Residue, then its C-alpha position, 0 to 999 in steps of 0.5 A: m506553482s499550483a498542483a491540481v489533482d486529475r480526477d479523470r486519471l484518479w478515476r481510471s486508476h480506481m477502475e483499473m485496480a477494481e478489475i483485480g478480483a472483481t466480483a459479480r456485484g461490483g465489489v472486489c475480493r483481494l484477500a491478503l497474499t493471494d494471487e489477486d493481492k500480488v497483481s494489485r501490488d504489482l500494478f501499484v509498483e508499476w504506477a509508482e515507479a512510472a511516477g518516479c518513486a523509489v520502491r522498497v518493501d519491508v520484511v512483512g511486505n509493506i510497500f513504500a513508494r518514495r518521491a524524493g524531497t529536496d532534503p533527503n534527511a527530512p522525515p517523510v510525509m506518509t500517506g496510503s492505506h491497503l490493497d487487500t479487501q474483505p471477501l466481498g469488499g468494496r472497490f474503494d476500501g483501502a485502495y482509495g487511500v493508496l491511489a489518492g496518494l499516488e495521484v498527489v505524487q502525479a499532481l506534484n510531478d505535473a506541476g513541477a513542484e518540489t517538496r522539502a520532505p520526501l513523500d512516502i505512499v505506503v501499502w500496508t500488508d493484510e489490514e483487513g485480517c480476513r485470511f490470517t490471524t488478525k487485522t492490521m498486521g503490517s501497520a501493527v509491526f511498523a508501529g511496534l505493536r506486534s513482532v515480525a515473527d508473530v506476523l510471519d508465523g500467522v496461518d490461514p484456515d488452510g494452514l498456510r503460513f503468512g511468511d511463506e505466502l508473502a515469499r510466494i507472491g514475491y513481497a518478502g522484502s529485506e528492509a526492517c519494518g519501522g524504525f524510522a521517523i515520519g513527519a506526518y501520516f495522512e490516510a484518505h479513506i472511503e468512510 
């Protein structure tokens, strides 16, 4: 049985996501932990759950949408990227990796295909680093390169704390960040 990507569905999901924080020149402004970031996260979670994924959120707001495999003990194959953008970001930057992962899940579902390992689609929190103290915050904590406290205590130019803004938008999860093995990681990116 062969799984095929539905390019029209993938395009529609990109265009719908690009409406969130759309700018006058066709780009997107979805700074991390803003209301626009929340709306984009909510839309992704809605789509992932509709595709049969179990969604979980870690303490720094990274989202993991898991399509179960036949071996629940196998390390997951992970794919994804981020939904936050630069102030004048492109509509495919980051979002392409997340939505391509979702399309893979949907294509497998359409084909009725099972995988041995689970498949995780990840949305990393604050990869762009435009609003808070530095870039790649969520993935750096996951990889053990930064502490949870360091990230949660970061502040933006207005003095708003990362952890408080994460809670405000409803994405302060309870799951530990990192600490589990992954079988492989793939990130499709517009570059």
